[in-house]
DRENDO-1510 file (C-alpha; in Angstrom, 1 decimal, always signed):
<recs>
REC; n; res; u; v; w
REC; 1; MET; +57.4; +60.0; -7.5 .
REC; 2; ASN; +54.4; +61.9; -8.7 .
REC; 3; TYR; +54.5; +59.9; -11.9 .
REC; 4; THR; +54.5; +56.7; -10.0 .
REC; 5; ALA; +51.6; +57.7; -7.8 .
REC; 6; SER; +49.6; +58.8; -10.9 .
REC; 7; GLN; +50.3; +55.5; -12.5 .
REC; 8; LEU; +49.1; +53.6; -9.4 .
REC; 9; TRP; +46.0; +55.7; -9.3 .
REC; 10; ASP; +45.3; +55.0; -13.0 .
REC; 11; HIS; +45.7; +51.3; -12.4 .
REC; 12; THR; +43.4; +51.4; -9.3 .
REC; 13; ARG; +40.8; +53.3; -11.3 .
REC; 14; THR; +41.0; +50.9; -14.1 .
REC; 15; VAL; +40.6; +47.9; -11.8 .
REC; 16; TRP; +37.7; +49.6; -10.1 .
REC; 17; GLN; +36.0; +50.5; -13.3 .
REC; 18; ASP; +36.6; +47.3; -15.2 .
REC; 19; GLY; +35.9; +45.1; -12.1 .
REC; 20; LEU; +34.4; +41.7; -13.1 .
REC; 21; PHE; +33.2; +41.2; -16.6 .
REC; 22; GLY; +33.5; +44.9; -17.3 .
REC; 23; VAL; +31.3; +45.8; -14.3 .
REC; 24; ASP; +32.9; +48.3; -11.9 .
REC; 25; ILE; +33.5; +47.1; -8.4 .
REC; 26; GLY; +31.3; +49.9; -6.9 .
REC; 27; ARG; +28.3; +48.5; -8.8 .
REC; 28; ILE; +29.1; +45.0; -7.7 .
REC; 29; VAL; +29.4; +46.0; -4.1 .
REC; 30; ILE; +26.1; +47.9; -4.2 .
REC; 31; ALA; +24.4; +45.0; -6.1 .
REC; 32; LEU; +25.6; +42.6; -3.3 .
REC; 33; ALA; +24.2; +45.1; -0.8 .
REC; 34; ILE; +20.9; +45.1; -2.6 .
REC; 35; LEU; +20.8; +41.3; -2.7 .
REC; 36; PHE; +21.6; +41.2; +1.0 .
REC; 37; GLY; +18.8; +43.7; +1.7 .
REC; 38; PHE; +16.3; +41.5; -0.2 .
REC; 39; MET; +17.5; +38.5; +1.9 .
REC; 40; LEU; +16.6; +40.5; +5.0 .
REC; 41; LEU; +13.3; +41.4; +3.5 .
REC; 42; ARG; +12.8; +37.7; +2.8 .
REC; 43; GLY; +13.2; +37.0; +6.6 .
REC; 44; LEU; +10.8; +39.8; +7.5 .
REC; 45; PHE; +8.3; +38.6; +4.9 .
REC; 46; SER; +8.4; +35.1; +6.3 .
REC; 47; ARG; +8.2; +36.4; +9.9 .
REC; 48; TYR; +5.2; +38.6; +9.5 .
REC; 49; VAL; +3.3; +38.0; +6.3 .
REC; 50; LEU; +3.5; +34.2; +6.2 .
REC; 51; ALA; +2.9; +34.1; +10.0 .
REC; 52; LYS; -0.2; +36.2; +9.5 .
REC; 53; LEU; -1.5; +33.9; +6.8 .
REC; 54; HIS; -0.9; +30.9; +9.1 .
REC; 55; LYS; -2.9; +32.6; +11.8 .
REC; 56; LEU; -5.8; +33.3; +9.5 .
REC; 57; SER; -5.8; +29.8; +8.2 .
REC; 58; GLU; -5.9; +28.4; +11.7 .
REC; 59; LYS; -9.1; +30.3; +12.4 .
REC; 60; THR; -11.0; +28.4; +9.7 .
REC; 61; ALA; -12.5; +24.9; +10.3 .
REC; 62; ASN; -11.0; +23.7; +7.0 .
REC; 63; LEU; -7.6; +22.0; +7.5 .
REC; 64; TYR; -6.7; +22.0; +3.8 .
REC; 65; ASP; -5.8; +25.7; +3.7 .
REC; 66; ASP; -3.3; +25.2; +6.5 .
REC; 67; LYS; -1.6; +22.4; +4.5 .
REC; 68; ILE; -1.6; +24.5; +1.3 .
REC; 69; ILE; +0.0; +27.4; +3.0 .
REC; 70; ASP; +2.6; +25.1; +4.6 .
REC; 71; ALA; +3.3; +23.6; +1.2 .
REC; 72; LEU; +3.6; +27.0; -0.6 .
REC; 73; SER; +5.7; +28.7; +2.1 .
REC; 74; PRO; +9.2; +27.7; +0.7 .
REC; 75; PRO; +8.4; +28.9; -2.9 .
REC; 76; ILE; +6.8; +32.1; -1.5 .
REC; 77; ARG; +9.9; +32.8; +0.6 .
REC; 78; PHE; +12.0; +32.4; -2.5 .
REC; 79; VAL; +10.1; +35.2; -4.3 .
REC; 80; PRO; +11.9; +38.1; -2.5 .
REC; 81; LEU; +15.2; +36.5; -3.2 .
REC; 82; LEU; +14.3; +36.2; -6.9 .
REC; 83; ILE; +13.3; +39.9; -7.0 .
REC; 84; GLY; +16.6; +40.7; -5.3 .
REC; 85; ILE; +18.6; +38.8; -7.9 .
REC; 86; PHE; +16.8; +40.6; -10.7 .
REC; 87; VAL; +17.2; +44.1; -9.2 .
REC; 88; ALA; +20.9; +43.5; -8.2 .
REC; 89; GLY; +21.7; +42.2; -11.7 .
REC; 90; HIS; +19.9; +45.0; -13.3 .
REC; 91; TYR; +21.8; +47.6; -11.2 .
REC; 92; ALA; +25.1; +45.9; -11.9 .
REC; 93; GLY; +24.3; +46.3; -15.6 .
REC; 94; LEU; +24.3; +42.6; -16.3 .
REC; 95; ASP; +21.2; +43.0; -18.4 .
REC; 96; GLU; +23.2; +45.4; -20.7 .
REC; 97; LYS; +26.4; +43.4; -20.9 .
REC; 98; PHE; +24.9; +40.0; -21.0 .
REC; 99; PRO; +21.2; +40.6; -22.0 .
REC; 100; ASP; +20.6; +37.1; -23.3 .
REC; 101; ILE; +22.1; +35.2; -20.3 .
REC; 102; PHE; +20.5; +37.6; -17.8 .
REC; 103; SER; +17.1; +37.2; -19.4 .
REC; 104; ARG; +17.4; +33.4; -19.5 .
REC; 105; VAL; +18.5; +33.1; -15.9 .
REC; 106; THR; +15.7; +35.4; -14.7 .
REC; 107; ARG; +13.0; +33.4; -16.7 .
REC; 108; SER; +14.5; +30.1; -15.6 .
REC; 109; LEU; +14.2; +31.2; -11.9 .
REC; 110; ILE; +10.6; +32.4; -12.4 .
REC; 111; ALA; +9.7; +29.1; -14.1 .
REC; 112; PHE; +11.4; +27.1; -11.3 .
REC; 113; THR; +9.5; +29.0; -8.6 .
REC; 114; ILE; +6.1; +28.5; -10.3 .
REC; 115; PHE; +6.5; +24.8; -10.9 .
REC; 116; TRP; +8.1; +24.3; -7.5 .
REC; 117; GLY; +4.9; +25.8; -6.0 .
REC; 118; LEU; +2.7; +23.6; -8.2 .
REC; 119; TYR; +4.7; +20.5; -7.2 .
REC; 120; ARG; +4.4; +21.2; -3.5 .
REC; 121; VAL; +0.7; +22.0; -3.6 .
REC; 122; ILE; -0.1; +18.6; -5.2 .
REC; 123; SER; +0.2; +16.7; -1.9 .
REC; 124; PRO; -2.4; +18.8; +0.1 .
REC; 125; LEU; -4.7; +18.8; -2.9 .
REC; 126; SER; -4.7; +15.0; -2.9 .
REC; 127; HIS; -6.0; +15.1; +0.6 .
REC; 128; ALA; -8.6; +17.8; -0.3 .
REC; 129; PHE; -10.0; +15.6; -3.2 .
REC; 130; LYS; -10.9; +12.7; -0.9 .
REC; 131; ARG; -14.3; +12.5; -2.6 .
REC; 132; LEU; -12.6; +11.1; -5.7 .
REC; 133; GLU; -12.1; +7.9; -3.7 .
REC; 134; GLN; -15.8; +7.3; -3.8 .
REC; 135; ILE; -15.5; +7.1; -7.6 .
REC; 136; LEU; -12.0; +5.7; -7.9 .
REC; 137; THR; -10.1; +3.6; -5.5 .
REC; 138; PRO; -7.8; +5.3; -2.9 .
REC; 139; THR; -4.7; +3.7; -4.5 .
REC; 140; MET; -5.8; +4.9; -8.0 .
REC; 141; VAL; -6.2; +8.4; -6.6 .
REC; 142; GLN; -2.7; +8.2; -5.1 .
REC; 143; TRP; -1.4; +7.0; -8.5 .
REC; 144; LEU; -3.2; +9.9; -10.2 .
REC; 145; PHE; -1.6; +12.6; -8.1 .
REC; 146; LYS; +1.8; +10.9; -8.4 .
REC; 147; PHE; +1.3; +11.1; -12.2 .
REC; 148; LEU; +0.4; +14.8; -11.8 .
REC; 149; ALA; +3.6; +15.3; -9.8 .
REC; 150; VAL; +5.7; +13.7; -12.6 .
REC; 151; MET; +4.0; +15.8; -15.2 .
REC; 152; VAL; +4.7; +19.0; -13.3 .
REC; 153; ILE; +8.4; +18.1; -13.1 .
REC; 154; PHE; +8.4; +17.2; -16.8 .
REC; 155; LEU; +6.7; +20.4; -17.9 .
REC; 156; GLY; +8.9; +22.6; -15.7 .
REC; 157; SER; +12.0; +21.0; -16.9 .
REC; 158; ALA; +10.8; +21.3; -20.6 .
REC; 159; ILE; +10.1; +25.0; -20.2 .
REC; 160; ILE; +13.5; +25.7; -18.6 .
REC; 161; LEU; +15.2; +23.7; -21.4 .
REC; 162; GLU; +13.3; +25.7; -24.0 .
REC; 163; ILE; +14.4; +28.9; -22.3 .
REC; 164; TRP; +18.0; +27.9; -22.8 .
REC; 165; GLY; +17.4; +27.0; -26.4 .
REC; 166; ILE; +17.3; +23.3; -26.1 .
REC; 167; LYS; +14.4; +22.0; -28.2 .
REC; 168; VAL; +12.4; +19.4; -26.3 .
REC; 169; GLY; +10.8; +17.9; -29.4 .
REC; 170; PRO; +13.9; +16.4; -31.0 .
REC; 171; LEU; +15.1; +15.4; -27.5 .
REC; 172; LEU; +11.9; +13.5; -26.9 .
REC; 173; ALA; +12.3; +11.8; -30.3 .
REC; 174; GLY; +15.8; +10.7; -29.5 .
REC; 175; LEU; +14.6; +9.5; -26.1 .
REC; 176; GLY; +11.8; +7.7; -27.9 .
REC; 177; ILE; +14.2; +5.7; -30.0 .
REC; 178; LEU; +16.3; +5.0; -26.9 .
REC; 179; GLY; +13.2; +4.0; -25.0 .
REC; 180; ALA; +12.2; +1.6; -27.7 .
REC; 181; ALA; +15.5; -0.1; -27.4 .
REC; 182; ILE; +15.3; -0.2; -23.6 .
REC; 183; ALA; +11.7; -1.5; -23.8 .
REC; 184; PHE; +12.9; -4.8; -25.3 .
REC; 185; GLY; +14.9; -5.3; -22.2 .
REC; 186; ALA; +12.3; -4.0; -19.8 .
REC; 187; GLN; +9.2; -5.9; -20.9 .
REC; 188; ASP; +8.7; -7.2; -17.4 .
REC; 189; LEU; +8.7; -3.7; -16.0 .
REC; 190; PHE; +5.9; -2.6; -18.5 .
REC; 191; LYS; +4.0; -5.8; -17.9 .
REC; 192; ASN; +4.0; -5.2; -14.1 .
REC; 193; LEU; +3.0; -1.6; -14.7 .
REC; 194; LEU; +0.0; -2.7; -16.8 .
REC; 195; GLY; -0.7; -5.4; -14.2 .
REC; 196; GLY; -0.9; -2.7; -11.5 .
REC; 197; ILE; -3.3; -0.6; -13.6 .
REC; 198; THR; -5.4; -3.7; -14.2 .
REC; 199; ILE; -5.5; -4.4; -10.4 .
REC; 200; LEU; -6.6; -0.8; -9.7 .
REC; 201; ALA; -9.2; -0.7; -12.5 .
REC; 202; GLU; -10.8; -4.0; -11.6 .
REC; 203; GLN; -10.5; -3.2; -7.8 .
REC; 204; LYS; -9.4; -6.8; -7.1 .
REC; 205; PHE; -8.1; -5.7; -3.7 .
REC; 206; HIS; -7.1; -2.6; -1.7 .
REC; 207; PRO; -4.4; -1.9; +0.9 .
REC; 208; GLY; -5.5; -3.6; +4.2 .
REC; 209; ASP; -7.3; -6.5; +2.5 .
REC; 210; TRP; -6.5; -10.1; +3.4 .
REC; 211; ILE; -5.8; -12.0; +0.2 .
REC; 212; LYS; -4.6; -15.5; -0.8 .
REC; 213; VAL; -3.0; -16.5; -4.1 .
REC; 214; ASP; -2.5; -20.2; -4.2 .
REC; 215; GLY; +1.2; -21.1; -4.4 .
REC; 216; VAL; +2.3; -17.5; -4.2 .
REC; 217; VAL; +1.4; -15.7; -0.9 .
REC; 218; GLU; -1.3; -15.2; +1.7 .
REC; 219; GLY; -1.5; -12.1; +3.9 .
REC; 220; THR; -2.5; -8.5; +4.2 .
REC; 221; VAL; -1.9; -6.0; +1.4 .
REC; 222; ASP; +0.4; -3.2; +2.5 .
REC; 223; SER; +0.7; -1.2; -0.7 .
REC; 224; ILE; +0.2; -1.4; -4.4 .
REC; 225; GLY; +3.2; +0.0; -6.3 .
REC; 226; PHE; +3.9; +0.7; -9.9 .
REC; 227; ARG; +5.9; -2.5; -10.3 .
REC; 228; SER; +4.9; -4.8; -7.4 .
REC; 229; THR; +2.5; -5.2; -4.5 .
REC; 230; GLN; +3.7; -5.7; -1.0 .
REC; 231; VAL; +1.8; -8.3; +0.9 .
REC; 232; ARG; +2.6; -8.9; +4.6 .
REC; 233; ARG; +2.3; -12.5; +5.7 .
REC; 234; PHE; +0.8; -13.4; +9.0 .
REC; 235; ASP; +4.3; -14.0; +10.4 .
REC; 236; LYS; +4.8; -10.2; +9.6 .
REC; 237; ALA; +7.3; -10.9; +6.8 .
REC; 238; PRO; +6.8; -8.6; +3.8 .
REC; 239; VAL; +6.6; -10.2; +0.3 .
REC; 240; GLN; +7.0; -8.3; -2.9 .
REC; 241; VAL; +4.8; -9.8; -5.5 .
REC; 242; PRO; +5.0; -8.6; -9.2 .
REC; 243; ASN; +1.8; -7.0; -10.3 .
REC; 244; SER; +1.7; -9.2; -13.5 .
REC; 245; THR; +1.5; -12.3; -11.3 .
REC; 246; LEU; -1.4; -10.9; -9.3 .
REC; 247; SER; -3.3; -9.5; -12.3 .
REC; 248; ASP; -3.4; -13.0; -14.0 .
REC; 249; ALA; -3.8; -15.1; -10.8 .
REC; 250; ALA; -7.0; -16.3; -9.1 .
REC; 251; ILE; -7.1; -14.2; -5.9 .
REC; 252; THR; -9.2; -15.0; -2.9 .
REC; 253; ASN; -10.1; -11.8; -1.1 .
REC; 254; PHE; -11.1; -12.8; +2.4 .
REC; 255; SER; -11.8; -9.2; +3.4 .
REC; 256; ARG; -14.8; -9.1; +1.1 .
REC; 257; MET; -16.6; -12.1; +2.5 .
REC; 258; THR; -20.2; -11.3; +3.5 .
REC; 259; ASN; -20.1; -14.1; +6.1 .
REC; 260; ARG; -17.7; -16.7; +7.4 .
REC; 261; ARG; -18.6; -20.4; +6.9 .
REC; 262; ILE; -18.7; -23.2; +9.4 .
REC; 263; TYR; -18.5; -26.6; +7.7 .
REC; 264; TRP; -18.1; -29.6; +10.0 .
REC; 265; LYS; -18.4; -33.3; +9.8 .
REC; 266; ILE; -19.2; -34.8; +13.2 .
REC; 267; GLY; -19.2; -38.6; +13.8 .
REC; 268; VAL; -21.1; -40.5; +16.5 .
REC; 269; VAL; -20.7; -44.1; +17.4 .
REC; 270; TYR; -22.7; -46.8; +15.6 .
REC; 271; GLY; -24.5; -47.7; +18.7 .
REC; 272; THR; -26.4; -44.4; +18.5 .
REC; 273; SER; -30.1; -45.0; +18.0 .
REC; 274; VAL; -32.4; -43.2; +15.6 .
REC; 275; ASP; -34.0; -41.3; +18.4 .
REC; 276; GLN; -30.6; -40.2; +19.6 .
REC; 277; LEU; -29.7; -39.1; +16.1 .
REC; 278; LYS; -32.9; -37.0; +15.9 .
REC; 279; ILE; -32.1; -35.4; +19.3 .
REC; 280; ILE; -28.7; -34.4; +18.1 .
REC; 281; ARG; -30.0; -33.1; +14.7 .
REC; 282; ASP; -32.9; -31.1; +16.2 .
REC; 283; GLY; -30.7; -29.7; +19.0 .
REC; 284; ILE; -28.1; -28.4; +16.6 .
REC; 285; SER; -30.8; -26.9; +14.3 .
REC; 286; ASP; -32.5; -25.1; +17.2 .
REC; 287; TYR; -29.2; -23.7; +18.4 .
REC; 288; LEU; -28.4; -22.3; +15.0 .
REC; 289; LYS; -31.8; -20.8; +14.5 .
REC; 290; ASN; -31.8; -19.1; +17.9 .
REC; 291; SER; -28.2; -17.9; +17.9 .
REC; 292; ASP; -27.6; -14.1; +17.3 .
REC; 293; ASP; -24.2; -14.9; +15.9 .
REC; 294; ILE; -25.5; -17.2; +13.0 .
REC; 295; GLU; -26.8; -15.8; +9.7 .
REC; 296; GLN; -30.2; -17.2; +8.8 .
REC; 297; PRO; -31.7; -18.4; +5.5 .
REC; 298; PRO; -32.6; -17.3; +2.9 .
REC; 299; LYS; -29.6; -15.0; +3.0 .
REC; 300; VAL; -27.3; -18.0; +3.4 .
REC; 301; ALA; -27.6; -21.8; +3.2 .
REC; 302; GLN; -28.0; -23.8; +6.4 .
REC; 303; PHE; -28.0; -27.6; +6.8 .
REC; 304; VAL; -27.9; -30.0; +9.7 .
REC; 305; ARG; -28.3; -33.6; +8.4 .
REC; 306; VAL; -27.2; -37.2; +9.0 .
REC; 307; ASP; -24.9; -37.4; +6.0 .
REC; 308; ALA; -23.1; -40.7; +5.8 .
REC; 309; PHE; -22.3; -44.1; +7.3 .
REC; 310; ASN; -18.5; -43.9; +7.6 .
REC; 311; ASP; -16.1; -46.6; +8.4 .
REC; 312; SER; -16.4; -46.2; +12.1 .
REC; 313; SER; -19.1; -43.6; +12.6 .
REC; 314; ILE; -22.4; -42.1; +11.7 .
REC; 315; ASP; -21.6; -38.7; +10.3 .
REC; 316; PHE; -23.5; -35.4; +10.7 .
REC; 317; MET; -22.9; -32.6; +8.2 .
REC; 318; ILE; -23.2; -29.1; +9.7 .
REC; 319; TYR; -23.2; -26.3; +7.1 .
REC; 320; THR; -23.9; -22.7; +8.3 .
REC; 321; PHE; -22.5; -19.2; +8.3 .
REC; 322; THR; -21.7; -16.6; +11.0 .
REC; 323; LYS; -22.7; -13.0; +10.8 .
REC; 324; THR; -19.2; -11.7; +11.6 .
REC; 325; THR; -16.3; -11.9; +9.1 .
REC; 326; ASP; -13.7; -11.0; +11.8 .
REC; 327; TRP; -11.5; -14.0; +12.2 .
REC; 328; GLY; -11.1; -13.7; +16.0 .
REC; 329; GLU; -14.9; -13.3; +16.5 .
REC; 330; TRP; -15.5; -16.2; +14.2 .
REC; 331; LEU; -13.2; -18.5; +16.2 .
REC; 332; LYS; -15.1; -17.5; +19.4 .
REC; 333; VAL; -18.5; -18.3; +17.8 .
REC; 334; LYS; -17.1; -21.7; +16.7 .
REC; 335; GLU; -15.8; -22.4; +20.1 .
REC; 336; GLU; -19.1; -21.8; +21.8 .
REC; 337; PHE; -20.8; -23.9; +19.2 .
REC; 338; ALA; -18.4; -26.8; +19.8 .
REC; 339; PHE; -19.0; -26.7; +23.5 .
REC; 340; PHE; -22.8; -26.9; +22.9 .
REC; 341; ILE; -22.4; -29.9; +20.6 .
REC; 342; LYS; -20.1; -31.7; +23.1 .
REC; 343; GLU; -22.7; -31.3; +25.8 .
REC; 344; LEU; -25.6; -32.2; +23.5 .
REC; 345; VAL; -24.1; -35.5; +22.2 .
REC; 346; GLU; -22.8; -36.8; +25.5 .
REC; 347; GLU; -25.3; -35.5; +28.1 .
REC; 348; LYS; -28.6; -34.8; +26.4 .
REC; 349; ALA; -28.5; -37.5; +23.7 .
REC; 350; GLY; -26.6; -40.0; +25.9 .
REC; 351; THR; -24.2; -41.2; +23.2 .
REC; 352; GLY; -20.6; -40.6; +22.3 .
REC; 353; PHE; -18.3; -39.4; +19.5 .
REC; 354; ALA; -16.8; -42.0; +17.3 .
REC; 355; PHE; -13.1; -42.4; +16.8 .
REC; 356; PRO; -11.3; -44.4; +14.1 .
REC; 357; SER; -11.3; -48.1; +14.9 .
REC; 358; THR; -10.6; -51.4; +13.1 .
REC; 359; SER; -12.5; -54.7; +13.6 .
REC; 360; ILE; -10.7; -58.1; +12.9 .
REC; 361; TYR; -13.0; -61.0; +11.9 .
REC; 362; VAL; -11.7; -64.6; +12.0 .
REC; 363; GLU; -13.3; -66.6; +9.2 .
REC; 364; SER; -12.6; -70.1; +10.7 .
REC; 365; MET; -10.8; -71.8; +13.6 .
REC; 366; PRO; -7.4; -73.6; +13.0 .
REC; 367; ASP; -7.6; -77.1; +11.5 .
REC; 368; ALA; -7.8; -79.9; +14.0 .
REC; 369; ASP; -5.2; -81.9; +12.1 .
REC; 370; ALA; -2.7; -79.0; +12.4 .
REC; 371; PRO; +0.3; -79.6; +14.6 .
REC; 372; GLU; +0.0; -78.4; +18.1 .
REC; 373; THR; +2.1; -75.6; +19.3 .
REC; 374; PHE; +5.2; -76.7; +21.1 .
REC; 375; VAL; +5.4; -75.4; +24.7 .
REC; 376; PRO; +8.8; -75.8; +26.3 .
REC; 377; PRO; +8.8; -77.5; +29.7 .
REC; 378; SER; +9.4; -75.2; +32.7 .
REC; 379; ALA; +12.3; -75.5; +35.0 .
REC; 380; THR; +9.9; -76.8; +37.8 .
REC; 381; ASN; +8.7; -79.7; +35.6 .
REC; 382; ASP; +12.2; -80.6; +34.7 .
REC; 383; ALA; +13.1; -81.0; +38.3 .
REC; 384; ALA; +10.0; -83.1; +38.9 .
</recs>
């Protein structure tokens, strides 16, 4: 019986001492307790230290420090957990039994935390560098920070791969060969990417601009992506247009108009006298010169002239520009101008507007020797 108990005790001690991977269970339990303690410390750190930083940032007039602290909070909260993993692993003796793996795991976690913080801080920094938009376009600044985010991810991944003994250079060379093969099948993708860069570099349009591409689309630019640009038509339907199409096309950007044009042809009847024509011409000219809504020469051209003798009218040409470029205001200015012309022509000048008409001229009367038209007798005549 004693021999059996001694044997059981030896087995128990062996299991306790050997534990997992040669680490005794006591060390594993204590290591787990250490890790749990650092997790509690992480909660206290978040509750007090980060909360204090938030309160300090709220006292400043600058909003960017608030956004930076919000962005860095998750990586900072991970730091106590990282320290706990290191201390617990060191106490459990993992650094002695598996020195290479323990070192690589620790360095990988450190690299992950650093580049995680850098990645998260890019977004608030993009808002802080708004002044760059005065030099570059807003979309180009957005693209720049997206590129920085991709580079941070790439560098972080490359460092972690290097830590685990995976050489990035040969890997990139292999990916380059694969990329060259893929490039033949992805020519449109690269063409659209270059087209987007061309659009941003030449600043053909920006999000919010009203553009028109003949035969393609007309509407408001929503966003300029790496591959395509989203244009929302006036019926609110979005259209994805490849950047290569827009970079090579003739684009009309209505949002960059300095003025909106009014170009009318107005016809009056042929019975209008010269004096009446002058009254109409001078009245329209005076209206345009005295209107606060109309841009004046020499900034823009302005013409009011009797232009042509049309088929059924004497035509005036009116060519002028409004000060506003807003479409709704432009329609209102045109409407008021139309009311004035209507009153001027019909009431002040005493004439009328022409409408399409056709005159039929008879060259000669029917020949006297031609047979007469037969008129059937009426029923009354038959009875008589």
